[in-house]
Each structure stands twice: as structure tokens, then as C-alpha cells.
C-alpha positions as CSV (number, residue, x, y, z in Angstrom):
1,M,-11.8,-24.1,13.7
2,T,-13.9,-21.4,11.7
3,I,-12.4,-18.8,10.4
4,T,-14.2,-15.3,11.9
5,L,-13.7,-11.5,11.7
6,T,-11.1,-11.3,14.1
7,H,-8.6,-13.4,12.0
8,F,-9.2,-11.0,9.2
9,L,-9.0,-8.0,11.3
10,L,-5.3,-9.4,13.0
11,I,-3.8,-10.0,9.6
12,S,-5.1,-6.9,8.7
13,A,-3.8,-5.0,11.6
14,V,0.2,-6.9,10.8
15,L,-0.2,-6.1,7.2
16,F,-1.0,-2.3,8.0
17,T,2.0,-2.1,10.8
18,L,4.4,-4.1,8.6
19,G,3.4,-1.1,5.8
20,L,3.8,1.6,8.1
21,Y,7.2,0.6,9.6
22,A,8.3,0.4,6.1
23,V,7.0,3.9,5.2
24,L,8.6,5.4,7.9
25,T,11.9,3.5,8.3
26,R,13.2,3.1,5.2
27,R,15.2,4.9,3.1
28,N,14.7,3.9,-0.5
29,A,11.9,4.9,-2.5
30,I,11.0,1.6,-3.8
31,M,10.7,-0.1,-0.2
32,V,8.4,3.1,0.6
33,L,6.2,2.3,-2.4
34,M,6.4,-1.4,-0.9
35,G,5.1,-0.4,2.3
36,V,2.0,1.7,1.1
37,E,1.3,-1.0,-1.5
38,L,0.8,-3.3,2.1
39,I,-1.2,-0.6,3.4
40,L,-3.6,-0.5,0.4
41,N,-3.5,-4.5,0.8
42,S,-4.6,-4.4,4.7
43,A,-7.6,-2.2,3.5
44,N,-8.7,-4.4,1.0
45,I,-8.6,-7.5,3.2
46,N,-11.0,-5.4,5.8
47,F,-13.3,-4.3,2.9
48,L,-13.3,-7.7,2.2
49,A,-14.0,-9.2,5.8
50,F,-16.8,-6.4,6.2
51,S,-18.2,-7.5,3.1
52,R,-18.5,-11.0,4.2
53,F,-19.2,-10.8,7.6
54,G,-20.5,-7.5,8.2
55,G,-23.6,-7.6,5.7
56,M,-22.1,-5.3,2.8
57,D,-23.3,-8.1,0.3
58,I,-21.3,-6.6,-3.3
59,E,-20.1,-3.4,-1.9
60,G,-17.0,-4.5,-0.1
61,Q,-15.8,-6.4,-3.4
62,M,-16.3,-3.3,-5.0
63,A,-14.5,-1.5,-2.8
64,A,-12.0,-3.8,-3.0
65,I,-11.5,-4.1,-6.6
66,F,-11.0,0.0,-6.8
67,V,-8.8,0.1,-4.5
68,I,-6.8,-3.1,-6.5
69,I,-7.0,-0.8,-9.6
70,L,-6.1,2.7,-8.0
71,A,-3.1,0.8,-6.5
72,A,-1.9,-0.3,-10.1
73,A,-2.2,3.2,-11.2
74,E,0.0,4.7,-7.8
75,A,2.2,1.7,-8.5
76,A,3.2,2.9,-12.5
77,V,2.9,7.0,-11.6
78,A,5.2,6.4,-9.1
79,L,7.5,3.9,-10.5
80,A,7.7,6.7,-13.2
81,I,8.6,9.3,-11.0
82,V,11.7,7.2,-9.3
83,L,13.0,6.5,-12.9
84,N,13.0,10.3,-13.3
85,I,14.4,10.6,-10.0
86,Y,17.0,8.2,-10.6
87,K,17.9,9.3,-13.9
88,R,18.7,13.2,-12.5
89,F,19.9,12.8,-9.1
90,N,21.4,8.8,-9.7
91,T,20.1,7.5,-6.4
92,V,17.2,6.3,-5.5
93,N,17.7,7.0,-1.3
94,V,14.7,9.5,-0.2
95,D,17.7,11.5,1.8
96,E,20.0,12.3,-0.1
97,I,17.4,14.3,-2.7
98,S,17.1,17.7,-0.8
99,F,15.8,19.4,-4.0
100,L,13.3,18.9,-6.9
101,K,13.9,21.8,-9.0
102,D,17.1,24.2,-9.9
């Protein structure tokens, strides 16, 4: 059995669906961030799959590396925001945070 583009797209669709579910249903800010990371990883799988099977040569790998760097920066900034929210409101529950300034 050979692995084709369809297999990669199916795995990517499953990851995207799980990430979207986590973003829409979770109340914990850290779980929402994990859902966003799943969505970014599904985009990376698509970039790499189309790079290999679509004839994009190296552009797919470069786009995937860019997305990985962007995800690392997003995770660092988002974690700093979550820590500041926890410091101010003593919770990371998104529903309980009704205002961000006095």
C-alpha cells in the first residue's frame, strides 16, 4: 500500500476538525491555544503534502517552516497573555473574563 495525497489530506482534515472543535467548545484559554496549534499543524501537513505530490518543489517546505516559526511566536505571546489574565482575574476560563480593562 502506498501513501498518497489523499491520506495526507484526510489526516490534515481530522486535525483541523479536532482543532476547530477545541477552539469552539473549550472554555479554558490554554485548551483554546492548543486547538489553534492543531489547526496550524494541519496547515503544515497540507503544505508538505502538496509540496511532495503537487510539484511545488521546496516552496512547501519553506511555507511549513514559516508556519512553525509563526506558531512558536504565537504560543509565546499567547502564553504571556494567559499568564497576565490569570494574574489579574485568578482564572483562565474564557467565559468568566468579561472585561479586559477597568
